N, C-alpha and C positions, 0 to 999 in steps of 0.2 A: 366786445372782443377787439374791434379795431382800435379802440383807445388803448387797450392793453398792449397790443402788438406795436403801436406807435411808441408807447412809453418804453417798452423793451428795446426797440431800435434806438431811441434817444439815449438811454443809459449805456447801451452797448457802444454806440458811436463815440461817446465821451470816454468811457473807461478803457477802450482799446486803442485810442488814437492820441492820447495825451501822455506826457511824461509824468513820472511819479511826482516830481517837484510841482508841476502844474496841478496835478490832481489833488495834492495835499492842500494847495491854496483854494481849489474849487470846493473841497470838503469843508474847509474853514469858513469860506464865504456862504456856502449853502447853510451851514449851521447858524450863522449870523442872521441870514435872511429868513430862514424857515423856522428857526428856533427849535430845531431838532437835528440829530445826526443823520447823515445819509443812510446809515444802516436801518434806522427806524423807518425811513421812507421806503426803503427797499422791502423790508418786511411787511409794510402796509400795502404796497402796490404790486408786489410780485408774489409768486408762489412756486412750489415745487423745485425742480432742478435749476430753473432760471434764478430763483431767489437765492439758492445756495451758492450758485456760481458767482453771481454778483457780490454776495457777502464775502466770499473768499477773496475775490479780487480786491475789494475795498480793504479788507483786513490786511492783506499782504502789502498794499500800497501804504497803509498807515504805519505799519511797523513790521518790517521784513523778519527780523530776528524772532519776534514774538509769534508771528505766523508760523514759522518753521518749528519753533519750540513746541507749539501746540500740535502741529502735524506729527512730530516725532513722538510726543506723548500718546497721541491717538494710535500710532502704529504699534505701541507696546502695551497699552492699557488692556486690562481684562484678560480673558483666556486667549492664548495664542498671540503670536506676533505677526504683523504684516511685514515679513522680511523684505519684500521688494521695496515697499515704501521706505522702510528704515534705511536700507542701504543706499537707496536712490538719493535720499536727502543728505545723509552723511557724506557720501562720496561727492555729490554735486556741489555741496556748499563748503567742503573741506578747505578749499583754497580761496573762498570768497569771504564768508562771514561766519564760519563755524564758531569762532571765539565768542562773538556776539550772541549767537544762538544758544551756546552753552550757558552764558550769563542769564539770558531770558528764561531758559529752562529752569535754572536754579531759582530764580526769582518767583517763577510761577508755581513750582512744585516742591520747593524746599529740599530738593535732592539733586545731586549732580547728574548730568546726562550719563556719565560714565557709570555711576552707581546703578542707575536705571538699567543700562545695557547689561551690566554684570548680572543683575537679578533676572533679566527677561530673556537672555540668550545663552548659548552654550557652545563649547567646542571651538573649532577654528573660526567660525562665524563671529563668536564673541571676541576672540583674540584680534581678528582683523579690524572689527569695528573699534575696539579699544585703542589699537595702535593709531587709528585715524583721529579719534576723539581726543586723545591725550596730548 
């Protein structure tokens, strides 16, 4: 248990105190030295919410547009839509990197983000999202 807590603290101190650029270099060096991705180590050494949290941080650091494209997809897949998550990401990223996110979304799911929104939302909510996304 102490070993696990120490490992969590080590991962946490590195992931939250370094720049994206620095962490990308750390991940590359880690892979060179350990012969495996940092994600595999996290899956092996962590569990539960801690594991999911660290994996999300690493995924976002490695590729921000892909991370948000996947989060947008998750907000709309299956029955029902997570409206809060969908609008939070679209509005928040609209003036930052939404163009790149739309490209990543299309690459991952072979469908445009706008088309996905059209199929999964309705009314004024759909209209507002489509105005932002287009």
